[in-house]
C-alpha positions as CSV (number, residue, x, y, z in Angstrom):
1,X,102.9,93.6,119.0
2,X,101.2,96.4,121.0
3,X,99.7,99.5,119.6
4,X,102.7,101.6,120.4
5,X,105.0,99.7,118.3
6,X,102.2,99.6,115.4
7,X,102.0,103.3,115.5
8,X,105.9,103.8,115.3
9,X,106.0,101.2,112.2
10,X,103.5,103.2,110.5
11,X,105.2,106.3,111.1
12,X,108.4,104.6,109.5
13,X,106.4,103.7,106.8
14,X,105.3,107.4,105.8
15,X,109.0,108.6,106.0
16,X,110.0,106.1,103.7
17,X,107.0,106.5,101.4
18,X,107.3,110.2,101.5
19,X,111.0,109.8,100.0
20,X,109.6,107.6,97.4
21,X,110.9,104.3,98.5
22,X,109.1,101.2,97.3
23,X,108.8,98.2,99.4
24,X,111.1,95.4,97.6
25,X,112.9,92.4,99.6
26,X,116.4,92.5,98.5
27,X,117.8,89.7,100.8
28,X,120.9,89.5,98.8
29,X,122.4,92.7,98.7
30,X,125.9,92.9,99.3
31,X,128.8,95.1,98.4
32,X,129.8,98.9,98.1
33,X,128.4,99.2,94.4
34,X,125.0,98.4,95.9
35,X,122.7,101.7,95.3
36,X,121.3,103.3,98.6
37,X,117.9,102.8,97.2
38,X,118.0,99.0,97.2
39,X,118.9,99.2,100.9
40,X,116.0,101.6,101.7
41,X,113.6,99.3,99.7
42,X,114.5,96.4,101.8
43,X,113.9,98.5,104.8
44,X,110.4,99.4,103.7
45,X,109.7,95.8,102.8
46,X,110.6,95.0,106.5
47,X,108.5,97.6,107.9
48,X,105.6,96.5,105.9
49,X,106.2,92.9,106.7
50,X,106.3,93.9,110.4
51,X,102.7,95.6,109.9
52,X,101.2,93.2,107.8
53,X,102.3,90.2,109.5
54,X,102.6,90.5,113.2
55,X,101.9,87.2,114.4
56,X,105.4,86.1,112.4
57,X,107.5,88.6,115.2
58,X,107.7,87.1,118.6
59,X,109.4,89.7,120.9
60,X,113.3,88.5,119.6
61,X,112.7,89.0,116.2
62,X,110.5,92.5,116.3
63,X,113.0,94.0,118.4
64,X,116.1,93.0,115.8
65,X,114.0,93.8,112.7
66,X,113.1,97.0,114.5
67,X,116.9,97.6,115.5
68,X,117.9,97.0,112.1
69,X,115.2,100.0,110.3
70,X,116.1,102.4,113.0
71,X,119.7,101.7,112.1
72,X,119.0,102.4,108.2
73,X,116.7,105.4,109.3
74,X,119.7,106.9,111.3
75,X,122.1,106.2,108.5
76,X,119.8,107.8,105.8
77,X,119.5,110.6,107.9
78,X,115.5,110.2,108.8
79,X,116.0,110.3,112.4
80,X,118.4,111.5,115.1
81,X,120.0,109.1,117.9
82,X,118.0,111.2,120.2
83,X,114.7,110.8,118.4
84,X,115.2,107.1,117.8
85,X,115.6,106.7,121.4
86,X,112.7,109.2,122.6
87,X,110.3,107.3,120.1
88,X,111.1,103.9,121.8
89,X,111.7,104.5,125.2
90,X,109.5,102.3,127.4
91,X,108.0,100.8,124.0
92,X,108.3,97.2,124.7
93,X,107.3,96.9,128.0
């Protein structure tokens, strides 16, 4: 993981922390009745996992997890598509 990716993940962590989101693994979430907060908690858990255990993430896994996190941030209104593009343009080269 390069320094740019780490800085981006730290920023995502701050964004979620400032909303009061805890980092809790919820791998079994499914269905329309799951509170949004549970999805956000799992997303922050993913961000923290990438920050704290970078050796577990080859380029493919890192890109999948990063894309998932970005999708949640977009759906939650934390980022626009354009901002996400700008943040990651050239970051994994």
